[in-house]
DRENMITI-6687 format. One record per residue (C-alpha): residue number from 1; residue in one letter; x negated, y negated, z negated. Coordinates in steps of 0.5 Angstrom, whole numbers, plus 500, padded with zeros to 3 digits. Layout:
N
+-----+----+-----+-----+-----+
:   i : aa :  xx :  yy :  zz :
+-----+----+-----+-----+-----+
: NUM :  a :   X :   Y :   Z :
...
+-----+----+-----+-----+-----+
//
This chain:
463
+-----+----+-----+-----+-----+
:   i : aa :  xx :  yy :  zz :
+-----+----+-----+-----+-----+
:   1 :  m : 642 : 966 : 547 :
:   2 :  p : 637 : 971 : 546 :
:   3 :  a : 638 : 979 : 545 :
:   4 :  v : 636 : 979 : 538 :
:   5 :  l : 637 : 973 : 534 :
:   6 :  p : 630 : 971 : 530 :
:   7 :  g : 631 : 971 : 522 :
:   8 :  r : 629 : 964 : 521 :
:   9 :  l : 635 : 962 : 525 :
:  10 :  v : 640 : 966 : 522 :
:  11 :  n : 641 : 961 : 516 :
:  12 :  a : 642 : 955 : 521 :
:  13 :  v : 647 : 959 : 525 :
:  14 :  l : 651 : 961 : 519 :
:  15 :  e : 651 : 954 : 516 :
:  16 :  g : 654 : 952 : 523 :
:  17 :  l : 659 : 957 : 523 :
:  18 :  a : 661 : 955 : 516 :
:  19 :  s : 663 : 948 : 518 :
:  20 :  n : 666 : 949 : 525 :
:  21 :  s : 673 : 947 : 525 :
:  22 :  a : 675 : 952 : 530 :
:  23 :  l : 672 : 958 : 526 :
:  24 :  p : 678 : 963 : 527 :
:  25 :  a : 681 : 965 : 520 :
:  26 :  t : 679 : 973 : 521 :
:  27 :  l : 671 : 970 : 521 :
:  28 :  l : 673 : 965 : 515 :
:  29 :  d : 675 : 971 : 511 :
:  30 :  r : 668 : 975 : 513 :
:  31 :  l : 664 : 969 : 512 :
:  32 :  v : 667 : 967 : 505 :
:  33 :  a : 663 : 974 : 503 :
:  34 :  h : 656 : 970 : 504 :
:  35 :  p : 654 : 967 : 497 :
:  36 :  e : 649 : 962 : 501 :
:  37 :  l : 655 : 959 : 505 :
:  38 :  a : 659 : 957 : 499 :
:  39 :  p : 657 : 950 : 499 :
:  40 :  e : 659 : 949 : 506 :
:  41 :  l : 665 : 953 : 506 :
:  42 :  a : 668 : 949 : 500 :
:  43 :  e : 668 : 943 : 505 :
:  44 :  r : 673 : 946 : 510 :
:  45 :  a : 680 : 944 : 510 :
:  46 :  d : 683 : 951 : 512 :
:  47 :  l : 682 : 955 : 505 :
:  48 :  s : 687 : 959 : 503 :
:  49 :  p : 688 : 961 : 495 :
:  50 :  a : 684 : 967 : 497 :
:  51 :  h : 678 : 964 : 500 :
:  52 :  v : 678 : 959 : 494 :
:  53 :  r : 678 : 965 : 489 :
:  54 :  a : 672 : 968 : 493 :
:  55 :  l : 668 : 962 : 493 :
:  56 :  l : 669 : 961 : 486 :
:  57 :  a : 666 : 968 : 485 :
:  58 :  h : 660 : 966 : 488 :
:  59 :  a : 659 : 962 : 482 :
:  60 :  d : 656 : 956 : 486 :
:  61 :  s : 656 : 950 : 482 :
:  62 :  t : 656 : 945 : 488 :
:  63 :  a : 662 : 949 : 491 :
:  64 :  v : 665 : 949 : 484 :
:  65 :  y : 664 : 941 : 484 :
:  66 :  t : 667 : 941 : 491 :
:  67 :  l : 673 : 945 : 490 :
:  68 :  l : 675 : 941 : 484 :
:  69 :  d : 674 : 934 : 487 :
:  70 :  k : 679 : 937 : 493 :
:  71 :  g : 684 : 939 : 488 :
:  72 :  l : 684 : 946 : 490 :
:  73 :  v : 683 : 949 : 483 :
:  74 :  h : 684 : 947 : 476 :
:  75 :  p : 679 : 948 : 471 :
:  76 :  a : 682 : 953 : 467 :
:  77 :  d : 682 : 958 : 473 :
:  78 :  i : 674 : 957 : 474 :
:  79 :  p : 670 : 963 : 471 :
:  80 :  i : 665 : 960 : 467 :
:  81 :  t : 659 : 965 : 469 :
:  82 :  d : 653 : 960 : 467 :
:  83 :  e : 651 : 953 : 465 :
:  84 :  s : 651 : 950 : 471 :
:  85 :  v : 658 : 952 : 473 :
:  86 :  a : 660 : 950 : 466 :
:  87 :  l : 657 : 943 : 466 :
:  88 :  v : 661 : 942 : 473 :
:  89 :  v : 667 : 944 : 470 :
:  90 :  t : 666 : 939 : 464 :
:  91 :  g : 666 : 933 : 469 :
:  92 :  s : 674 : 934 : 470 :
:  93 :  p : 679 : 930 : 466 :
:  94 :  d : 683 : 937 : 465 :
:  95 :  a : 677 : 941 : 462 :
:  96 :  d : 678 : 944 : 456 :
:  97 :  p : 674 : 940 : 450 :
:  98 :  a : 672 : 947 : 447 :
:  99 :  l : 667 : 948 : 453 :
: 100 :  a : 664 : 942 : 452 :
: 101 :  r : 663 : 944 : 444 :
: 102 :  a : 660 : 950 : 446 :
: 103 :  l : 655 : 947 : 451 :
: 104 :  a : 653 : 942 : 445 :
: 105 :  f : 651 : 948 : 441 :
: 106 :  h : 647 : 951 : 447 :
: 107 :  p : 640 : 954 : 445 :
: 108 :  d : 637 : 950 : 451 :
: 109 :  p : 636 : 943 : 450 :
: 110 :  t : 636 : 942 : 458 :
: 111 :  v : 643 : 944 : 458 :
: 112 :  r : 645 : 940 : 452 :
: 113 :  a : 641 : 934 : 455 :
: 114 :  r : 645 : 935 : 462 :
: 115 :  l : 652 : 935 : 458 :
: 116 :  p : 653 : 927 : 457 :
: 117 :  e : 652 : 926 : 464 :
: 118 :  w : 656 : 931 : 467 :
: 119 :  a : 662 : 931 : 462 :
: 120 :  c : 668 : 926 : 464 :
: 121 :  s : 669 : 925 : 456 :
: 122 :  l : 666 : 928 : 450 :
: 123 :  p : 670 : 929 : 444 :
: 124 :  a : 668 : 925 : 438 :
: 125 :  d : 665 : 931 : 434 :
: 126 :  v : 661 : 933 : 440 :
: 127 :  i : 658 : 926 : 440 :
: 128 :  e : 656 : 926 : 433 :
: 129 :  l : 653 : 933 : 434 :
: 130 :  l : 649 : 931 : 440 :
: 131 :  a : 647 : 924 : 436 :
: 132 :  r : 644 : 928 : 431 :
: 133 :  d : 640 : 933 : 436 :
: 134 :  p : 633 : 935 : 434 :
: 135 :  d : 631 : 934 : 441 :
: 136 :  t : 630 : 926 : 443 :
: 137 :  s : 632 : 927 : 450 :
: 138 :  v : 639 : 930 : 448 :
: 139 :  v : 640 : 924 : 444 :
: 140 :  a : 637 : 919 : 450 :
: 141 :  e : 642 : 922 : 455 :
: 142 :  l : 648 : 921 : 450 :
: 143 :  v : 646 : 914 : 449 :
: 144 :  l : 645 : 913 : 456 :
: 145 :  f : 652 : 916 : 459 :
: 146 :  q : 657 : 916 : 454 :
: 147 :  a : 660 : 910 : 450 :
: 148 :  l : 659 : 911 : 443 :
: 149 :  p : 663 : 908 : 437 :
: 150 :  p : 660 : 902 : 435 :
: 151 :  w : 657 : 904 : 428 :
: 152 :  l : 654 : 910 : 431 :
: 153 :  a : 650 : 905 : 436 :
: 154 :  v : 648 : 901 : 431 :
: 155 :  s : 645 : 907 : 427 :
: 156 :  l : 641 : 910 : 433 :
: 157 :  s : 638 : 903 : 435 :
: 158 :  r : 634 : 905 : 429 :
: 159 :  h : 632 : 911 : 431 :
: 160 :  p : 625 : 913 : 431 :
: 161 :  s : 624 : 915 : 438 :
: 162 :  l : 623 : 910 : 443 :
: 163 :  d : 626 : 914 : 449 :
: 164 :  v : 633 : 913 : 445 :
: 165 :  r : 632 : 906 : 444 :
: 166 :  r : 630 : 905 : 451 :
: 167 :  a : 636 : 909 : 453 :
: 168 :  l : 641 : 904 : 448 :
: 169 :  a : 638 : 898 : 451 :
: 170 :  s : 639 : 901 : 458 :
: 171 :  s : 646 : 903 : 457 :
: 172 :  p : 652 : 899 : 460 :
: 173 :  h : 656 : 902 : 454 :
: 174 :  t : 652 : 898 : 449 :
: 175 :  p : 655 : 892 : 445 :
: 176 :  a : 653 : 886 : 447 :
: 177 :  s : 651 : 884 : 440 :
: 178 :  l : 647 : 890 : 439 :
: 179 :  l : 643 : 889 : 445 :
: 180 :  a : 642 : 882 : 442 :
: 181 :  s : 639 : 885 : 436 :
: 182 :  l : 635 : 890 : 440 :
: 183 :  s : 631 : 884 : 444 :
: 184 :  s : 627 : 883 : 438 :
: 185 :  e : 623 : 889 : 440 :
: 186 :  d : 618 : 888 : 446 :
: 187 :  t : 618 : 895 : 448 :
: 188 :  l : 625 : 894 : 450 :
: 189 :  v : 624 : 888 : 455 :
: 190 :  r : 625 : 891 : 462 :
: 191 :  e : 631 : 895 : 460 :
: 192 :  l : 634 : 889 : 457 :
: 193 :  a : 633 : 885 : 463 :
: 194 :  a : 635 : 890 : 468 :
: 195 :  n : 642 : 892 : 464 :
: 196 :  p : 648 : 888 : 467 :
: 197 :  a : 651 : 888 : 460 :
: 198 :  t : 645 : 884 : 457 :
: 199 :  p : 648 : 877 : 455 :
: 200 :  a : 645 : 872 : 460 :
: 201 :  s : 643 : 868 : 454 :
: 202 :  i : 639 : 874 : 452 :
: 203 :  a : 636 : 876 : 459 :
: 204 :  a : 634 : 868 : 460 :
: 205 :  d : 630 : 869 : 453 :
: 206 :  l : 626 : 875 : 456 :
: 207 :  l : 623 : 870 : 461 :
: 208 :  r : 617 : 870 : 457 :
: 209 :  h : 615 : 877 : 458 :
: 210 :  h : 612 : 878 : 465 :
: 211 :  t : 615 : 885 : 465 :
: 212 :  s : 622 : 883 : 465 :
: 213 :  r : 621 : 878 : 471 :
: 214 :  y : 623 : 883 : 477 :
: 215 :  f : 629 : 885 : 474 :
: 216 :  l : 631 : 878 : 472 :
: 217 :  a : 630 : 875 : 479 :
: 218 :  g : 636 : 880 : 481 :
: 219 :  r : 641 : 877 : 476 :
: 220 :  t : 646 : 873 : 478 :
: 221 :  d : 648 : 870 : 472 :
: 222 :  l : 642 : 866 : 469 :
: 223 :  p : 641 : 859 : 468 :
: 224 :  s : 638 : 855 : 475 :
: 225 :  d : 632 : 853 : 471 :
: 226 :  v : 630 : 861 : 470 :
: 227 :  y : 630 : 861 : 478 :
: 228 :  d : 626 : 855 : 478 :
: 229 :  q : 621 : 858 : 474 :
: 230 :  l : 621 : 865 : 477 :
: 231 :  a : 619 : 862 : 484 :
: 232 :  s : 612 : 860 : 482 :
: 233 :  e : 611 : 867 : 481 :
: 234 :  l : 606 : 871 : 486 :
: 235 :  e : 608 : 878 : 486 :
: 236 :  p : 612 : 880 : 492 :
: 237 :  g : 617 : 884 : 489 :
: 238 :  i : 619 : 879 : 484 :
: 239 :  l : 620 : 874 : 490 :
: 240 :  s : 623 : 878 : 494 :
: 241 :  q : 629 : 880 : 489 :
: 242 :  l : 629 : 872 : 488 :
: 243 :  a : 630 : 871 : 496 :
: 244 :  a : 636 : 876 : 496 :
: 245 :  n : 639 : 873 : 490 :
: 246 :  p : 646 : 869 : 492 :
: 247 :  a : 645 : 865 : 485 :
: 248 :  v : 639 : 862 : 487 :
: 249 :  p : 639 : 855 : 488 :
: 250 :  v : 638 : 852 : 495 :
: 251 :  p : 632 : 848 : 493 :
: 252 :  v : 629 : 854 : 491 :
: 253 :  l : 631 : 858 : 497 :
: 254 :  r : 628 : 853 : 501 :
: 255 :  q : 621 : 853 : 497 :
: 256 :  l : 621 : 861 : 498 :
: 257 :  a : 622 : 860 : 506 :
: 258 :  g : 615 : 858 : 506 :
: 259 :  t : 613 : 865 : 505 :
: 260 :  r : 613 : 869 : 512 :
: 261 :  a : 614 : 875 : 508 :
: 262 :  l : 621 : 873 : 505 :
: 263 :  r : 624 : 870 : 511 :
: 264 :  l : 628 : 877 : 512 :
: 265 :  a : 631 : 877 : 505 :
: 266 :  l : 633 : 870 : 505 :
: 267 :  l : 637 : 871 : 512 :
: 268 :  r : 640 : 876 : 509 :
: 269 :  n : 642 : 872 : 503 :
: 270 :  p : 650 : 871 : 503 :
: 271 :  a : 648 : 864 : 500 :
: 272 :  i : 643 : 861 : 505 :
: 273 :  p : 645 : 854 : 508 :
: 274 :  l : 646 : 854 : 515 :
: 275 :  d : 641 : 850 : 517 :
: 276 :  l : 636 : 854 : 513 :
: 277 :  l : 638 : 860 : 517 :
: 278 :  a : 637 : 857 : 524 :
: 279 :  e : 630 : 855 : 522 :
: 280 :  l : 628 : 862 : 520 :
: 281 :  a : 632 : 866 : 525 :
: 282 :  p : 627 : 866 : 531 :
: 283 :  s : 621 : 868 : 526 :
: 284 :  a : 625 : 875 : 523 :
: 285 :  r : 627 : 881 : 526 :
: 286 :  i : 634 : 881 : 524 :
: 287 :  g : 637 : 887 : 527 :
: 288 :  p : 644 : 888 : 530 :
: 289 :  d : 649 : 888 : 524 :
: 290 :  p : 652 : 881 : 522 :
: 291 :  l : 648 : 877 : 517 :
: 292 :  p : 653 : 876 : 510 :
: 293 :  r : 652 : 868 : 511 :
: 294 :  i : 655 : 869 : 519 :
: 295 :  a : 660 : 874 : 516 :
: 296 :  s : 663 : 868 : 512 :
: 297 :  a : 662 : 862 : 516 :
: 298 :  s : 668 : 858 : 518 :
: 299 :  v : 671 : 858 : 525 :
: 300 :  v : 668 : 851 : 526 :
: 301 :  e : 661 : 853 : 523 :
: 302 :  l : 661 : 859 : 528 :
: 303 :  r : 662 : 854 : 534 :
: 304 :  e : 656 : 850 : 531 :
: 305 :  l : 652 : 856 : 531 :
: 306 :  a : 654 : 858 : 538 :
: 307 :  a : 652 : 852 : 541 :
: 308 :  s : 645 : 853 : 539 :
: 309 :  p : 640 : 858 : 543 :
: 310 :  v : 637 : 860 : 536 :
: 311 :  t : 643 : 863 : 533 :
: 312 :  r : 648 : 865 : 539 :
: 313 :  m : 646 : 872 : 538 :
: 314 :  l : 647 : 872 : 530 :
: 315 :  v : 654 : 869 : 532 :
: 316 :  a : 656 : 875 : 537 :
: 317 :  a : 655 : 880 : 532 :
: 318 :  r : 661 : 878 : 528 :
: 319 :  p : 667 : 882 : 530 :
: 320 :  d : 673 : 877 : 529 :
: 321 :  l : 671 : 872 : 533 :
: 322 :  p : 676 : 867 : 537 :
: 323 :  a : 677 : 870 : 544 :
: 324 :  d : 674 : 864 : 548 :
: 325 :  l : 668 : 864 : 544 :
: 326 :  f : 667 : 871 : 545 :
: 327 :  a : 668 : 870 : 552 :
: 328 :  a : 662 : 865 : 552 :
: 329 :  l : 658 : 870 : 549 :
: 330 :  v : 659 : 876 : 552 :
: 331 :  s : 657 : 873 : 559 :
: 332 :  d : 651 : 869 : 556 :
: 333 :  p : 645 : 870 : 561 :
: 334 :  d : 641 : 872 : 555 :
: 335 :  a : 640 : 879 : 554 :
: 336 :  g : 640 : 879 : 546 :
: 337 :  v : 646 : 875 : 546 :
: 338 :  a : 650 : 879 : 551 :
: 339 :  g : 647 : 886 : 547 :
: 340 :  a : 650 : 883 : 541 :
: 341 :  a : 657 : 882 : 544 :
: 342 :  a : 656 : 889 : 547 :
: 343 :  t : 660 : 893 : 541 :
: 344 :  h : 665 : 888 : 540 :
: 345 :  p : 672 : 890 : 539 :
: 346 :  l : 674 : 884 : 544 :
: 347 :  v : 670 : 887 : 550 :
: 348 :  t : 673 : 890 : 556 :
: 349 :  v : 671 : 896 : 560 :
: 350 :  p : 670 : 891 : 566 :
: 351 :  q : 665 : 887 : 562 :
: 352 :  l : 661 : 893 : 560 :
: 353 :  w : 660 : 894 : 567 :
: 354 :  e : 658 : 887 : 568 :
: 355 :  l : 653 : 887 : 562 :
: 356 :  v : 650 : 894 : 565 :
: 357 :  e : 649 : 891 : 572 :
: 358 :  r : 647 : 884 : 569 :
: 359 :  h : 642 : 886 : 564 :
: 360 :  g : 640 : 894 : 566 :
: 361 :  p : 637 : 899 : 562 :
: 362 :  l : 635 : 894 : 556 :
: 363 :  l : 643 : 894 : 554 :
: 364 :  y : 644 : 901 : 555 :
: 365 :  p : 644 : 903 : 548 :
: 366 :  r : 648 : 898 : 546 :
: 367 :  v : 653 : 899 : 551 :
: 368 :  a : 653 : 906 : 550 :
: 369 :  r : 655 : 905 : 542 :
: 370 :  n : 662 : 902 : 544 :
: 371 :  p : 668 : 906 : 543 :
: 372 :  l : 671 : 904 : 549 :
: 373 :  c : 665 : 906 : 554 :
: 374 :  p : 668 : 910 : 559 :
: 375 :  p : 665 : 917 : 562 :
: 376 :  e : 663 : 914 : 568 :
: 377 :  l : 659 : 908 : 565 :
: 378 :  l : 656 : 913 : 560 :
: 379 :  h : 654 : 918 : 566 :
: 380 :  h : 651 : 912 : 570 :
: 381 :  m : 647 : 910 : 564 :
: 382 :  a : 644 : 917 : 563 :
: 383 :  l : 642 : 917 : 570 :
: 384 :  g : 638 : 911 : 570 :
: 385 :  a : 636 : 911 : 563 :
: 386 :  g : 629 : 913 : 564 :
: 387 :  s : 624 : 913 : 558 :
: 388 :  v : 629 : 909 : 554 :
: 389 :  e : 631 : 915 : 549 :
: 390 :  e : 635 : 911 : 545 :
: 391 :  t : 640 : 911 : 551 :
: 392 :  y : 641 : 919 : 551 :
: 393 :  r : 642 : 919 : 543 :
: 394 :  a : 647 : 914 : 544 :
: 395 :  i : 651 : 917 : 549 :
: 396 :  a : 650 : 924 : 546 :
: 397 :  r : 654 : 921 : 540 :
: 398 :  h : 659 : 918 : 544 :
: 399 :  p : 666 : 922 : 544 :
: 400 :  a : 668 : 920 : 551 :
: 401 :  a : 661 : 923 : 554 :
: 402 :  s : 662 : 929 : 559 :
: 403 :  g : 659 : 935 : 560 :
: 404 :  e : 655 : 933 : 566 :
: 405 :  t : 653 : 927 : 562 :
: 406 :  l : 651 : 931 : 556 :
: 407 :  l : 646 : 935 : 560 :
: 408 :  l : 642 : 929 : 563 :
: 409 :  c : 641 : 928 : 555 :
: 410 :  l : 638 : 934 : 553 :
: 411 :  e : 631 : 932 : 556 :
: 412 :  d : 630 : 928 : 549 :
: 413 :  a : 629 : 932 : 543 :
: 414 :  q : 634 : 928 : 538 :
: 415 :  a : 639 : 927 : 544 :
: 416 :  r : 639 : 935 : 545 :
: 417 :  h : 641 : 936 : 537 :
: 418 :  l : 646 : 931 : 538 :
: 419 :  a : 649 : 934 : 544 :
: 420 :  a : 649 : 941 : 541 :
: 421 :  a : 655 : 939 : 537 :
: 422 :  h : 659 : 935 : 542 :
: 423 :  p : 665 : 939 : 544 :
: 424 :  h : 664 : 937 : 552 :
: 425 :  l : 657 : 940 : 552 :
: 426 :  p : 658 : 946 : 557 :
: 427 :  v : 659 : 953 : 554 :
: 428 :  p : 652 : 956 : 557 :
: 429 :  a : 648 : 950 : 554 :
: 430 :  i : 651 : 951 : 547 :
: 431 :  v : 650 : 958 : 547 :
: 432 :  e : 643 : 957 : 550 :
: 433 :  l : 642 : 952 : 544 :
: 434 :  l : 643 : 957 : 539 :
: 435 :  g : 636 : 960 : 541 :
: 436 :  s : 633 : 954 : 538 :
: 437 :  e : 631 : 953 : 531 :
: 438 :  f : 632 : 945 : 532 :
: 439 :  t : 639 : 946 : 535 :
: 440 :  a : 642 : 952 : 532 :
: 441 :  g : 646 : 950 : 527 :
: 442 :  a : 649 : 944 : 531 :
: 443 :  a : 651 : 949 : 536 :
: 444 :  a : 654 : 954 : 532 :
: 445 :  a : 658 : 948 : 529 :
: 446 :  n : 661 : 946 : 536 :
: 447 :  p : 668 : 947 : 536 :
: 448 :  s : 667 : 949 : 544 :
: 449 :  l : 663 : 955 : 542 :
: 450 :  p : 667 : 961 : 544 :
: 451 :  v : 670 : 966 : 539 :
: 452 :  h : 667 : 972 : 542 :
: 453 :  v : 660 : 969 : 541 :
: 454 :  m : 662 : 967 : 534 :
: 455 :  e : 664 : 974 : 532 :
: 456 :  e : 657 : 976 : 535 :
: 457 :  l : 653 : 972 : 531 :
: 458 :  v : 657 : 974 : 525 :
: 459 :  d : 656 : 981 : 527 :
: 460 :  r : 649 : 980 : 527 :
: 461 :  s : 648 : 977 : 521 :
: 462 :  e : 651 : 983 : 517 :
: 463 :  v : 647 : 988 : 520 :
+-----+----+-----+-----+-----+
//
């Protein structure tokens, strides 16, 4: 650590210390005096009532929200120092309704407009007051975020402001009968099509408006003929929505498969038929996560898919395979199949060693992501990773990585940031990383950082 900590590092270091689980109580007592650390400190699990009171005194709305959410403070005990704190408090079901009433009369319309979104619920008189607000943005926010009495919703459907009517058409709280009446207004088509509360029969009738089609393509409650018509569109966004929609009929999905750009969306569609999945899989970069259709496949279907070289890799990524099927996949000579099995819950430590020996550095990142990977294998891979930076990053994330292994990962910038927070990193390396702007926060958050170093860092911040 440098003799003088540069000013630009002070905030990063203090924020790291504020989240350090090993921070002693004496230093926590000092850090709560820093207003800028209130959001980080509010997240801690070791706050005393005195700490909570000190944090509340900073009037930081983010900290107040966290303390309320954790149940560490009651709304009545929070000092209302400004509008931001007041709005956060209204989000509690135990908030005093008088607070919402006071905010409804606030002279700043931006404060009044934020009230409907923040408030857990609003008293009836406040809802009626905001509905008459001279600023239309306030009325629009009320309509969007709060459930209105039916008579008031009907009244606001005739509001002269288009923004208010659009909010009404977008709101999931708007009654279906009122959404149906709003469908006669062409300027509300997009909002109605996107609103899941819009009845399917009303939404389907919006197909005649081109601006509705992107949103209709993502709905799962429409008649099949609507999807047939949408499949004739040329816009990529509409077709991508359609390709990912599990309600789209299989013939339409097959029609969309002719467009190469849609294949990944089709493969991630939970309703894709297995024969189409097998057809499209070789031509798309799918990634390591199991496809939804693979995740829902029966054991019989899994065995059929595993028998094909094209889909074996997809099956290997599923975490609940029968033991015999997994054993065949983890020993597959294809690196892609074996790599997909490398993070599987059934894999054993000897099998991880075999994967590394058989496939080399290509599989190192996948093997290093397995929670069972032992320290010795992690070190072996760090020694041979070469230019495969992702291996160092995966090792630096692994809780079993030893200090000696982590030191090998420090050559890669991203791995260095990850290793800085690892409790097994040797103390001299942690202290050294405090001097870098990129790693200072992570190093300060490391629970293995010696207390005397923490004390020195806090002392310097208070000079």
